Biopython code that builds the backbone (N, CA, C, O; Angstrom):
import numpy as np
from Bio.PDB.StructureBuilder import StructureBuilder

atoms = [
    (1, "MET", "N", (57.277, 135.304, 159.128)),
    (1, "MET", "CA", (58.347, 135.831, 158.247)),
    (1, "MET", "C", (59.659, 135.572, 158.914)),
    (1, "MET", "O", (59.872, 136.048, 160.029)),
    (2, "PRO", "N", (60.564, 134.835, 158.285)),
    (2, "PRO", "CA", (61.971, 134.696, 158.814)),
    (2, "PRO", "C", (62.789, 135.893, 158.760)),
    (2, "PRO", "O", (62.569, 136.808, 157.967)),
    (3, "LEU", "N", (63.850, 135.883, 159.710)),
    (3, "LEU", "CA", (64.752, 136.950, 159.673)),
    (3, "LEU", "C", (65.490, 137.032, 158.267)),
    (3, "LEU", "O", (65.995, 136.019, 157.783)),
    (4, "ASN", "N", (65.537, 138.139, 157.689)),
    (4, "ASN", "CA", (66.208, 138.311, 156.377)),
    (4, "ASN", "C", (67.758, 138.487, 156.555)),
    (4, "ASN", "O", (68.226, 139.547, 156.969)),
    (5, "LEU", "N", (68.478, 137.486, 156.250)),
    (5, "LEU", "CA", (69.888, 137.628, 156.347)),
    (5, "LEU", "C", (70.569, 137.898, 154.986)),
    (5, "LEU", "O", (71.796, 137.842, 154.915)),
    (6, "GLU", "N", (69.856, 138.174, 153.964)),
    (6, "GLU", "CA", (70.446, 138.470, 152.659)),
    (6, "GLU", "C", (70.791, 139.963, 152.515)),
    (6, "GLU", "O", (70.111, 140.788, 153.123)),
    (7, "LYS", "N", (71.798, 140.336, 151.752)),
    (7, "LYS", "CA", (72.095, 141.776, 151.590)),
    (7, "LYS", "C", (70.788, 142.498, 151.220)),
    (7, "LYS", "O", (70.054, 142.096, 150.317)),
    (8, "ASN", "N", (70.540, 143.580, 151.963)),
    (8, "ASN", "CA", (69.323, 144.301, 151.795)),
    (8, "ASN", "C", (69.559, 145.716, 151.590)),
    (8, "ASN", "O", (68.583, 146.466, 151.630)),
    (9, "PHE", "N", (70.778, 146.213, 151.365)),
    (9, "PHE", "CA", (71.101, 147.615, 151.283)),
    (9, "PHE", "C", (71.767, 147.724, 149.883)),
    (9, "PHE", "O", (72.637, 146.932, 149.523)),
    (10, "GLU", "N", (71.303, 148.767, 149.097)),
    (10, "GLU", "CA", (71.990, 149.149, 147.905)),
    (10, "GLU", "C", (73.427, 149.567, 148.221)),
    (10, "GLU", "O", (74.362, 149.082, 147.582)),
    (11, "GLN", "N", (73.601, 150.387, 149.116)),
    (11, "GLN", "CA", (74.921, 150.866, 149.506)),
    (11, "GLN", "C", (75.201, 150.682, 150.942)),
    (11, "GLN", "O", (74.981, 151.621, 151.707)),
    (12, "PRO", "N", (75.670, 149.552, 151.386)),
    (12, "PRO", "CA", (75.844, 149.319, 152.786)),
    (12, "PRO", "C", (76.850, 150.219, 153.459)),
    (12, "PRO", "O", (76.708, 150.490, 154.651)),
    (13, "ASP", "N", (77.802, 150.669, 152.797)),
    (13, "ASP", "CA", (78.821, 151.672, 153.249)),
    (13, "ASP", "C", (78.121, 153.025, 153.770)),
    (13, "ASP", "O", (78.557, 153.671, 154.723)),
    (14, "ASP", "N", (77.039, 153.354, 153.059)),
    (14, "ASP", "CA", (76.368, 154.625, 153.347)),
    (14, "ASP", "C", (75.664, 154.447, 154.784)),
    (14, "ASP", "O", (75.675, 155.344, 155.627)),
    (15, "PHE", "N", (75.066, 153.231, 154.969)),
    (15, "PHE", "CA", (74.422, 153.037, 156.296)),
    (15, "PHE", "C", (75.515, 153.013, 157.369)),
    (15, "PHE", "O", (75.355, 153.634, 158.420)),
    (16, "TYR", "N", (76.599, 152.320, 157.126)),
    (16, "TYR", "CA", (77.670, 152.284, 158.171)),
    (16, "TYR", "C", (78.190, 153.700, 158.507)),
    (16, "TYR", "O", (78.405, 154.039, 159.670)),
    (17, "GLN", "N", (78.389, 154.539, 157.415)),
    (17, "GLN", "CA", (78.856, 155.916, 157.697)),
    (17, "GLN", "C", (77.791, 156.735, 158.453)),
    (17, "GLN", "O", (78.144, 157.559, 159.297)),
    (18, "THR", "N", (76.533, 156.528, 158.173)),
    (18, "THR", "CA", (75.470, 157.239, 158.853)),
    (18, "THR", "C", (75.461, 156.817, 160.294)),
    (18, "THR", "O", (75.303, 157.664, 161.173)),
    (19, "LEU", "N", (75.624, 155.547, 160.575)),
    (19, "LEU", "CA", (75.698, 154.983, 161.969)),
    (19, "LEU", "C", (76.877, 155.588, 162.696)),
    (19, "LEU", "O", (76.719, 156.045, 163.829)),
    (20, "ILE", "N", (77.999, 155.610, 162.120)),
    (20, "ILE", "CA", (79.221, 156.169, 162.691)),
    (20, "ILE", "C", (79.048, 157.681, 162.953)),
    (20, "ILE", "O", (79.446, 158.159, 164.016)),
    (21, "ASP", "N", (78.475, 158.426, 162.028)),
    (21, "ASP", "CA", (78.276, 159.838, 162.158)),
    (21, "ASP", "C", (77.283, 160.031, 163.401)),
    (21, "ASP", "O", (77.514, 160.900, 164.242)),
    (22, "ALA", "N", (76.287, 159.276, 163.475)),
    (22, "ALA", "CA", (75.249, 159.478, 164.604)),
    (22, "ALA", "C", (75.929, 159.307, 165.902)),
    (22, "ALA", "O", (75.464, 159.930, 166.857)),
    (23, "HIS", "N", (76.973, 158.546, 166.082)),
    (23, "HIS", "CA", (77.735, 158.293, 167.395)),
    (23, "HIS", "C", (78.771, 159.373, 167.637)),
    (23, "HIS", "O", (79.298, 159.491, 168.743)),
    (24, "ARG", "N", (79.070, 160.162, 166.616)),
    (24, "ARG", "CA", (80.197, 161.174, 166.809)),
    (24, "ARG", "C", (79.872, 162.124, 167.925)),
    (24, "ARG", "O", (78.779, 162.678, 168.042)),
    (25, "ASP", "N", (80.879, 162.274, 168.728)),
    (25, "ASP", "CA", (80.846, 163.289, 169.839)),
    (25, "ASP", "C", (79.924, 162.851, 170.980)),
    (25, "ASP", "O", (79.518, 163.715, 171.757)),
    (26, "LEU", "N", (79.563, 161.565, 171.138)),
    (26, "LEU", "CA", (78.775, 161.057, 172.109)),
    (26, "LEU", "C", (79.642, 160.388, 173.102)),
    (26, "LEU", "O", (80.566, 159.700, 172.668)),
    (27, "SER", "N", (79.466, 160.499, 174.381)),
    (27, "SER", "CA", (80.172, 159.773, 175.359)),
    (27, "SER", "C", (79.911, 158.257, 175.204)),
    (27, "SER", "O", (79.013, 157.911, 174.435)),
    (28, "ASP", "N", (80.573, 157.396, 175.824)),
    (28, "ASP", "CA", (80.341, 155.913, 175.838)),
    (28, "ASP", "C", (78.939, 155.686, 176.261)),
    (28, "ASP", "O", (78.205, 154.940, 175.612)),
    (29, "ALA", "N", (78.505, 156.361, 177.431)),
    (29, "ALA", "CA", (77.200, 156.162, 177.967)),
    (29, "ALA", "C", (76.177, 156.620, 177.077)),
    (29, "ALA", "O", (75.141, 155.956, 177.034)),
    (30, "GLN", "N", (76.291, 157.697, 176.319)),
    (30, "GLN", "CA", (75.426, 158.173, 175.366)),
    (30, "GLN", "C", (75.294, 157.327, 174.131)),
    (30, "GLN", "O", (74.241, 157.170, 173.512)),
    (31, "SER", "N", (76.461, 156.793, 173.827)),
    (31, "SER", "CA", (76.503, 155.850, 172.629)),
    (31, "SER", "C", (75.734, 154.638, 172.908)),
    (31, "SER", "O", (74.900, 154.207, 172.111)),
    (32, "GLN", "N", (76.010, 154.068, 174.056)),
    (32, "GLN", "CA", (75.252, 152.821, 174.492)),
    (32, "GLN", "C", (73.678, 153.135, 174.645)),
    (32, "GLN", "O", (72.838, 152.303, 174.302)),
    (33, "SER", "N", (73.360, 154.301, 175.145)),
    (33, "SER", "CA", (71.927, 154.620, 175.229)),
    (33, "SER", "C", (71.322, 154.791, 173.852)),
    (33, "SER", "O", (70.187, 154.371, 173.626)),
    (34, "MET", "N", (72.083, 155.428, 172.878)),
    (34, "MET", "CA", (71.531, 155.600, 171.587)),
    (34, "MET", "C", (71.334, 154.286, 170.935)),
    (34, "MET", "O", (70.314, 154.099, 170.272)),
    (35, "ASN", "N", (72.300, 153.284, 171.080)),
    (35, "ASN", "CA", (72.112, 151.975, 170.576)),
    (35, "ASN", "C", (70.922, 151.319, 171.076)),
    (35, "ASN", "O", (70.157, 150.757, 170.292)),
    (36, "ALA", "N", (70.694, 151.349, 172.400)),
    (36, "ALA", "CA", (69.433, 150.759, 173.009)),
    (36, "ALA", "C", (68.268, 151.301, 172.424)),
    (36, "ALA", "O", (67.365, 150.545, 172.066)),
    (37, "GLN", "N", (68.175, 152.671, 172.271)),
    (37, "GLN", "CA", (67.008, 153.319, 171.772)),
    (37, "GLN", "C", (66.848, 152.973, 170.272)),
    (37, "GLN", "O", (65.709, 152.855, 169.819)),
    (38, "LEU", "N", (67.888, 152.809, 169.507)),
    (38, "LEU", "CA", (67.784, 152.384, 168.104)),
    (38, "LEU", "C", (67.239, 150.985, 168.024)),
    (38, "LEU", "O", (66.406, 150.708, 167.162)),
    (39, "VAL", "N", (67.659, 150.115, 168.861)),
    (39, "VAL", "CA", (67.130, 148.769, 168.893)),
    (39, "VAL", "C", (65.665, 148.666, 169.161)),
    (39, "VAL", "O", (64.928, 147.908, 168.530)),
    (40, "LEU", "N", (65.251, 149.497, 170.169)),
    (40, "LEU", "CA", (63.782, 149.525, 170.489)),
    (40, "LEU", "C", (63.031, 150.123, 169.295)),
    (40, "LEU", "O", (61.950, 149.657, 168.932)),
    (41, "LEU", "N", (63.584, 151.099, 168.726)),
    (41, "LEU", "CA", (62.761, 151.785, 167.593)),
    (41, "LEU", "C", (62.570, 150.768, 166.433)),
    (41, "LEU", "O", (61.467, 150.601, 165.913)),
    (42, "LEU", "N", (63.629, 150.128, 166.067)),
    (42, "LEU", "CA", (63.696, 149.177, 165.063)),
    (42, "LEU", "C", (62.844, 147.886, 165.323)),
    (42, "LEU", "O", (62.160, 147.337, 164.459)),
    (43, "ALA", "N", (62.961, 147.504, 166.513)),
    (43, "ALA", "CA", (62.057, 146.352, 166.964)),
    (43, "ALA", "C", (60.581, 146.658, 166.870)),
    (43, "ALA", "O", (59.780, 145.846, 166.408)),
    (44, "ASN", "N", (60.241, 147.858, 167.322)),
    (44, "ASN", "CA", (58.851, 148.416, 167.180)),
    (44, "ASN", "C", (58.487, 148.438, 165.659)),
    (44, "ASN", "O", (57.379, 148.036, 165.306)),
    (45, "HIS", "N", (59.314, 148.859, 164.837)),
    (45, "HIS", "CA", (59.047, 148.969, 163.383)),
    (45, "HIS", "C", (58.868, 147.505, 162.862)),
    (45, "HIS", "O", (57.934, 147.253, 162.101)),
    (46, "ILE", "N", (59.643, 146.649, 163.213)),
    (46, "ILE", "CA", (59.495, 145.243, 162.737)),
    (46, "ILE", "C", (58.189, 144.644, 163.240)),
    (46, "ILE", "O", (57.363, 144.190, 162.449)),
    (47, "GLY", "N", (58.006, 144.642, 164.543)),
    (47, "GLY", "CA", (56.728, 144.293, 165.230)),
    (47, "GLY", "C", (56.411, 142.842, 165.106)),
    (47, "GLY", "O", (55.253, 142.466, 165.291)),
    (48, "ASP", "N", (57.348, 142.010, 164.809)),
    (48, "ASP", "CA", (57.138, 140.576, 164.721)),
    (48, "ASP", "C", (58.036, 139.900, 165.692)),
    (48, "ASP", "O", (59.237, 139.797, 165.442)),
    (49, "MET", "N", (57.491, 139.411, 166.843)),
    (49, "MET", "CA", (58.372, 138.794, 167.927)),
    (49, "MET", "C", (59.158, 137.607, 167.409)),
    (49, "MET", "O", (60.242, 137.329, 167.923)),
    (50, "ALA", "N", (58.666, 136.914, 166.436)),
    (50, "ALA", "CA", (59.492, 135.733, 165.938)),
    (50, "ALA", "C", (60.730, 136.273, 165.299)),
    (50, "ALA", "O", (61.837, 135.788, 165.532)),
    (51, "VAL", "N", (60.544, 137.240, 164.524)),
    (51, "VAL", "CA", (61.790, 137.883, 163.787)),
    (51, "VAL", "C", (62.763, 138.468, 164.833)),
    (51, "VAL", "O", (63.965, 138.202, 164.834)),
    (52, "ILE", "N", (62.167, 139.273, 165.712)),
    (52, "ILE", "CA", (62.980, 139.859, 166.697)),
    (52, "ILE", "C", (63.721, 138.915, 167.501)),
    (52, "ILE", "O", (64.891, 139.138, 167.809)),
    (53, "GLY", "N", (63.017, 137.725, 167.908)),
    (53, "GLY", "CA", (63.658, 136.720, 168.727)),
    (53, "GLY", "C", (64.866, 136.056, 167.922)),
    (53, "GLY", "O", (65.893, 135.731, 168.518)),
    (54, "GLN", "N", (64.721, 135.874, 166.629)),
    (54, "GLN", "CA", (65.715, 135.308, 165.721)),
    (54, "GLN", "C", (66.927, 136.288, 165.682)),
    (54, "GLN", "O", (68.077, 135.858, 165.774)),
    (55, "ALA", "N", (66.650, 137.606, 165.543)),
    (55, "ALA", "CA", (67.695, 138.639, 165.496)),
    (55, "ALA", "C", (68.457, 138.602, 166.755)),
    (55, "ALA", "O", (69.686, 138.539, 166.762)),
    (56, "LEU", "N", (67.664, 138.646, 167.924)),
    (56, "LEU", "CA", (68.363, 138.628, 169.205)),
    (56, "LEU", "C", (69.281, 137.525, 169.411)),
    (56, "LEU", "O", (70.439, 137.702, 169.789)),
    (57, "ALA", "N", (68.728, 136.275, 169.142)),
    (57, "ALA", "CA", (69.508, 135.007, 169.334)),
    (57, "ALA", "C", (70.764, 135.123, 168.453)),
    (57, "ALA", "O", (71.859, 134.859, 168.950)),
    (58, "LEU", "N", (70.665, 135.475, 167.274)),
    (58, "LEU", "CA", (71.821, 135.502, 166.280)),
    (58, "LEU", "C", (72.873, 136.524, 166.767)),
    (58, "LEU", "O", (74.072, 136.246, 166.766)),
    (59, "ALA", "N", (72.389, 137.722, 167.187)),
    (59, "ALA", "CA", (73.313, 138.761, 167.679)),
    (59, "ALA", "C", (74.066, 138.349, 168.939)),
    (59, "ALA", "O", (75.242, 138.679, 169.088)),
    (60, "ARG", "N", (73.413, 137.643, 169.837)),
    (60, "ARG", "CA", (73.958, 137.207, 171.079)),
    (60, "ARG", "C", (74.949, 136.011, 170.704)),
    (60, "ARG", "O", (76.044, 135.913, 171.259)),
    (61, "SER", "N", (74.558, 135.201, 169.835)),
    (61, "SER", "CA", (75.524, 134.059, 169.445)),
    (61, "SER", "C", (76.787, 134.642, 168.834)),
    (61, "SER", "O", (77.900, 134.218, 169.146)),
    (62, "ASN", "N", (76.592, 135.643, 167.939)),
    (62, "ASN", "CA", (77.677, 136.228, 167.242)),
    (62, "ASN", "C", (78.669, 136.830, 168.327)),
    (62, "ASN", "O", (79.881, 136.625, 168.261)),
    (63, "VAL", "N", (78.090, 137.568, 169.306)),
    (63, "VAL", "CA", (78.919, 138.303, 170.266)),
    (63, "VAL", "C", (79.689, 137.263, 171.123)),
    (63, "VAL", "O", (80.883, 137.436, 171.366)),
    (64, "LEU", "N", (79.006, 136.179, 171.582)),
    (64, "LEU", "CA", (79.616, 135.146, 172.380)),
    (64, "LEU", "C", (80.703, 134.420, 171.631)),
    (64, "LEU", "O", (81.654, 133.941, 172.249)),
    (65, "SER", "N", (80.596, 134.322, 170.323)),
    (65, "SER", "CA", (81.649, 133.594, 169.529)),
    (65, "SER", "C", (82.822, 134.431, 169.355)),
    (65, "SER", "O", (83.933, 133.909, 169.253)),
    (66, "VAL", "N", (82.651, 135.775, 169.309)),
    (66, "VAL", "CA", (83.765, 136.708, 169.034)),
    (66, "VAL", "C", (84.342, 137.171, 170.401)),
    (66, "VAL", "O", (85.557, 137.320, 170.529)),
    (67, "MET", "N", (83.516, 137.388, 171.376)),
    (67, "MET", "CA", (84.008, 137.817, 172.617)),
    (67, "MET", "C", (83.492, 136.996, 173.726)),
    (67, "MET", "O", (82.463, 137.317, 174.321)),
    (68, "PRO", "N", (84.174, 135.950, 174.019)),
    (68, "PRO", "CA", (83.838, 134.984, 175.064)),
    (68, "PRO", "C", (83.656, 135.734, 176.384)),
    (68, "PRO", "O", (84.157, 136.846, 176.549)),
    (69, "ASN", "N", (82.903, 135.088, 177.361)),
    (69, "ASN", "CA", (82.591, 135.672, 178.601)),
    (69, "ASN", "C", (83.837, 136.446, 179.200)),
    (69, "ASN", "O", (84.850, 135.807, 179.486)),
    (70, "GLU", "N", (83.778, 137.731, 179.381)),
    (70, "GLU", "CA", (84.833, 138.548, 179.802)),
    (70, "GLU", "C", (84.738, 138.676, 181.334)),
    (70, "GLU", "O", (85.668, 139.216, 181.932)),
    (71, "ALA", "N", (83.692, 138.223, 181.986)),
    (71, "ALA", "CA", (83.498, 138.349, 183.410)),
    (71, "ALA", "C", (84.523, 137.428, 184.178)),
    (71, "ALA", "O", (84.875, 137.728, 185.319)),
    (72, "GLY", "N", (84.961, 136.391, 183.588)),
    (72, "GLY", "CA", (85.790, 135.453, 184.199)),
    (72, "GLY", "C", (87.220, 135.586, 184.006)),
    (72, "GLY", "O", (87.991, 134.780, 184.526)),
]
sb = StructureBuilder()
sb.init_structure("model")
sb.init_model(0)
sb.init_chain("A")
sb.init_seg("    ")
for serial, (resi, resn, name, xyz) in enumerate(atoms, 1):
    if name == "N":
        sb.init_residue(resn, " ", resi, " ")
    sb.init_atom(name, np.array(xyz, "f"), 0.0, 1.0, " ", f" {name:<3s}", serial, name[0])
structure = sb.get_structure()
């Protein structure tokens, strides 16, 4: 099963607001931890390494194109 990149939410703004609300009043460290836990929970739900690999590669590519290596 390939990674679904088509719109898959009836109301994407509702998801975005729920995500923002879940981060409210968290420290940066808590927010990063929550994001990591959310990724692991959703990856477990998906359960297909091919799809997870596609998602990870796309997310990494997107981050690198928007935020070039900041270490240098």
